[in-house]
N, C-alpha and C positions, 0 to 999 in steps of 0.2 A: 198323418202318415199316408193317407190315401194319395197325396200328390206324388210321393216317392214311388209308391206301388204302381201308379199309372205310368210314370216315366219309365220304370223298369220293364213294363209290359208294352212299351211302344205307343202309349196313348198320350195325347197332349193334355196337360193339366197345368193351367197357369195360376192356380188359386194362391200360390205363395209368391207370385211375381208382382204383387201389388197389395196395398192395404185393403182388406175386405170391408164392405160397408158396416158389418156388425162390429168391427174393431175400431171404427172411426172415433168413438168417444170413450174408448177403454183406457185412455191415459198411457203413461209410460213409467218405467223404473230405470234409473241409471245404475249400472253395475260397473265393476272393476275387473279388468282382465286377470290381474294377479289374484285378487281375493276370490274371484268366482271362476278360476281357471278351468275347472272341470266342466262347468256349465258352458263356458265360452268355447272350449274345445269341441264339445258335443254339437253345439249349434253351428259352429263353423263347418264341421264335417257334413252335417245334414244340409246346410244351405248350399255348399259347393256341389255336393252330389245331385241336389235338386236342379241347380242351374245347368249342370252337365247333361241332365236328362231332357232339357228343352231342345227345340230344333233350331239349328243355325245354318247359315250358308258358309260354314267353316267346319273343319274337322277337329277331333279331340286334341291334336297336338297344339293347334292354335288356341283352343279354348282353355287349355291348361295354363297358359301364360296370361290370358286375358281375364278370365273369370274371377281369380282371386281379388282383383281390383274391385269388382262388383261386390264381392263378399265384404270387403272393408267398409264400403259405404253403407251396406245393409246392416252391418253390425253397429256402426256408429249411430244410425238413425232408427234402429229397431224395426227394420223391414224384413220381409221374407220369413225365414224360420226363427228370427230373433223376436219371439213373443212367447208368452206362457199360455197355459191351457184356458185362461180366461180372456185371451185376446189382448192382454196388456203388452205393449211394446217393451222389449228388453234392450236398452241402449248401452253400448259399451263405448263411451266417448274416447277412451284411450286405445281403441283398436287401431292397429297399423298394418301395413302391408307385411312387414316382417313377422308380426305376431300371428297373423292369419296363416302365413306360409309355414311358420314353425309348427302349427298344428297339422297342416296338410302334408308336410314332408315326412311325417311319421308313417304314412301309408304309401308314399311315393317319393323316393329320394330325388327324383327329377325336379321336385318342387322346393328344393332348397332355395332360400331367398336369393343368395348370390347368383345361383345358376339361372333363376328366372330373370333377374335383373340383367344378367349378361346376355341372355338370348334376346330380350326386348331391345337392349342397346344395339346389339349386332344387327338386328333386323332393320332398325331405323337408320343407323349410320351407314350400313352397306347400301341401302336403297338410296340415300342421299348422294353418296359418292358415285353410284351407278348412274343416277339421274343427271348429275352435272356433266358427265361424259357424253350425254346424249341430248343436250339442249338443242342441237341443230338437226337432229334426226327427224324425219317427217312423221314417223309413227313410233309408238312405244309398245313393246310386247312385254307384259307384266307377268309372264310365266317364267319361273327360274327352275334350276335343277331340283330344288326341293318343293316346288309347287308354286301357286300364284302368290303374288305380293300379299302380305298380311294373312295368308292362308284363306283368303276370301274367294269362294268359288266363282262368283260372277265377274271378278276381275280377269278371269281366263276366257271370257266369252269371245273376245276378239282383240285386235290391236287398237290402240287409241291415238287419235290425232294429237301430236305432241304439243302444239301451240295452244290448242283449246284446253288440253289437260293441265298444262302449266298455268294458264289463266285461272282455272278453277282453284288450283293449289294456292296461288298468290292471294286470291280473294278470301278464301277460307283462312289462310295463314295470318291475315291481318285483321279479321273481324273481331278478335278478342283483344287486340292491342288497345291498351287504355288511352294512349294519345289520340288514336283515331276515334275511339268512342267519345272522348271528351270533345273533340273537334266536331263530331256529328251533331252535338247539342248546340253548337254555335251555328252550324250550317242549316240545320232543320229545327225550327222553333215549334212546329206543330206536328201532331200525328195526322194520319189520313182522315181522322174524324174531327179534326180541328182542335183537339185538346193539346195542352202543353206536352211537348216531347221530352221524355227523360229516360235515362238508361244508367244502370249500375255497372260496375266493373272494378278491375284492379290489375295488379302486376305480379308476375311470377319472378321471384328473385332467388339467387343462390344464397344459402345461409350456413352458418356454423351451428349445427343443431344443439350442441352442448351449451353454447352461450345463449342461444335463443331460449332454451329451456330454463336456464338460470333466471332469465328476466320474467318468467311466469306469465307470458302474454297469452297463452292458450291458443285457440284457433284464430289465426290472424286474418281469416276471411270473414269474421263475424263483426269486426269493428273497423272504423275508417282510420286510415293512416294518412296524415298530411305529409307534405314535403319535409317539414321540420322533424316529424316523427321518424321518417326514413333516414334523414341525415343523422339523427342521434343514434339510430341502430347501426349505421355504418361506422360511426365514431367508436361505438362500443364493440365492434367486430362481430355483431350478430348477423348483419348482412355483409356478405363478402363482396367488396367493391373491386372486382378484378375480372372484367368482361373477357379478357383474352387468356385468362389462366385455365389450368386444368382442374376440374372439380369432380371429385370421385366420392361416391358413397362408400362408407358411412361417415367419413370425416366432413363431408359436405352433403347438403340436401337442398331441396327446393321448398319454398313456401309461397303461398298466395297472399298478398297484402291488398286488402280491399281499399280502393281509393274513393269509391262512392257507393252508398247503399242503393239498392234497387235491383229490379230484374234486369237480366242481360239479354242475350240474343237467343232466339229459337233456331237451333242448327237446322232443323227440318225446313223451316221457312227460308233460311238462307240458301240451302241447296235447291229448293224449288225455284228461286229467282235465278240462280246461276244456270240451272237447266233450261229455264224458259228463255233466257237471253242468249246463251251460248251453246246449248245442246248437251247431249248425254256425256260427251267426252270431257267437257268442262265440269259438269256436275260430278263425274267420277273423280276428277282431280280434287274437287272440294271434299268429297267423301274420304279420299286417301289422306288429305291434310288433316281432316277432323280426327281420323284414326291416329295419325302421328301425335296429335295433341293428347289423345287418350293414353297412348303408350308412354309418352314423355313423362308422365307423372311419376313413374317408378323405373328409373334407369340406374345403371352402374356409373355412367359418365354423364354429367349434366352440362347443358349448354346455357350460357347466359341469355335470359329472356325467353327460354324455351326453344326446343328444337324446331317446332313448327314455324315459329317466328323467324328463327335464323335461316331456315330453309327458304321461306318466302322472300326474305330480304336478299338472300344469295341469288335466287332466280332473277329478281328485279335488277340487281347490280350487274349480273353477267349480261343480261339482255340490253341494259342501258349502255354498258361499255361497248357492246357489239353494234347496236343499232342507233344509239344516240337518244333514245327515249325508252322509258320503262314499259314493260308489257302491260301493266295495269296502272291507270292514273288514280290519284288520290280521290278524285270525285266519285269514281265508281265504287271504291271501298267504302266511302262515307254513305253512299246511296244504299249499298247492301246492308250496312249496319242499321240504318234508319228503317229500311223495309222490313228487316227480320227481327227488330226489337220486340220482345214479348209484350211490351206495353204500348205498341202501336195499335192501330184499329183495323179490323176487329182484334181484340186481345187474344194472345195465344199463351196459356199458362203452363207450358212445358217445353222441354227440349230433349229429343231422343239421344241417349248415349250411343257410342259406337256399338256397344253390345246390342242395344235395341234395334239399331239400323240393320244389322245383319241377322236379326232374329225373325223367324216365322212366328208371328203372333198366333194365338189359338184360332184354328180353322182357316188360317191364311194359305193362299196358294203360292205366295211369293214373299221374299224378305221385305221388310218395311221400306228400305231405301228404294227398291225397285217398284214398290207400290206408288211411291212419290213420282217416279218417272212415268208410270202408266197414267197417273192423273194428268200430267202435262200432255201426254199423247192422246188423251180422250178415250183410253181403253177402260173396260170395266174394272172396278177396283174391289179389293177385299174389304168387306165391311167389318173392320176390326177396331180395337181401341189402342191408343198410342201412349207410350211412356208410362212411368210409374203412376202418373195422375189418372191414367185410363181415360184420356180424352177421346171421345168417339171420332173415328176417321171422318165421318160426315161433317162434324163441326170443324175439324181442322181444314179439310179441303174447301169448305164454304168460305172460311176465313182467308185461305190462300187465294181463292178465286177473286174475292173482293179486293185483296191487296194488289194482286196482279192487275186488276182492272184500274186501280188507282194510279198505276204507273204506265197505263196504256197497253197492257198485254191481256188479250182475251183468250181464255181456254174454254173448251166445251163444258157444259153442265155435267158433273160426274154421274156415272151410272155404277151400280154395284152388283157384284156377283151374288148369287144365292148362297146363303150360309151353308158351309160344309160341316158335316158332323165328323168328330174324330180328328185325326191328324191332317 
């Protein structure tokens, strides 16, 4: 309860934002949302209020639509407030976006599931339409009548060079594409340390949720699906094989089908390379596309292959049609995937979510994303810990510096700010 009290009093307390060392071996219990509905409702409310009390580079209106997504993951994995008095993780594998919001809407009608999905959809789709009208503009002003894009404060800092911004968007929009990841293993046989290079991944597909549930497949991200498996699911109507059709929740939903086991890409490392090669404008484009990938998970209207992939492909197609060549070549996308793979060397065992990138970690002077840019600039850094894994920033930036050196980019040895107390 101290964590909630500290937040309400304006003090930073991140004790529920990661698994504490004393909980590491406390095990877990799997619970059921329906059977344990009162416990689930109480923990959802506590966890959401706790997250709202943390410090972000975004206002409450943005966080109300973003943070329920974090609560879903924390409920499924027994993180945050989802533990008992003995430190045992309380996992609700059947927690969903709708079930979390059905709790939260009781105290705030604006958090009705359909309303949240509609706002998230409008934000992404309106931005995409706006962007396609400005592909030839020299600069982009990302401040609109209702505030900065995504509600993120630092996107309002200045205007952004259009071409560099689009390049960052395209790179980030393709780094999760399974066909590119699979090709990267053909292109690059070794890590920077000389070990066999491997990467995991999968595909987002539009599904018929009722038919998928009848098949009892569970979490489709936990086991590998071959081409034959996916073909059978299409034949059964569980996967909706209609790329050009209109797909609307709840009749349709999205599911991630794993194609290969293994770790994926560290988004932080990918943004570091984009920033090192193309500057802050491109790095900001990559950040925006990563955010689009986050919001895309829970929309009212779904796009075949994911909205971020569709947007990246659309940018490439428009520029190819106009200029005769794409904005970003395949080789650069493959290079980014190889560079940012978690299992490249030195290994990086985490990836910051969009929520983490806009968060001020405890005692930080700047959001995590901007701390990454300061690293590239040689400015003093916040000595913080990153991601749910609590990877020390010193370890991450040492690894980033080593990887950059491996591709011929040298950055200064990092220096760190003295630890601040309080917020």
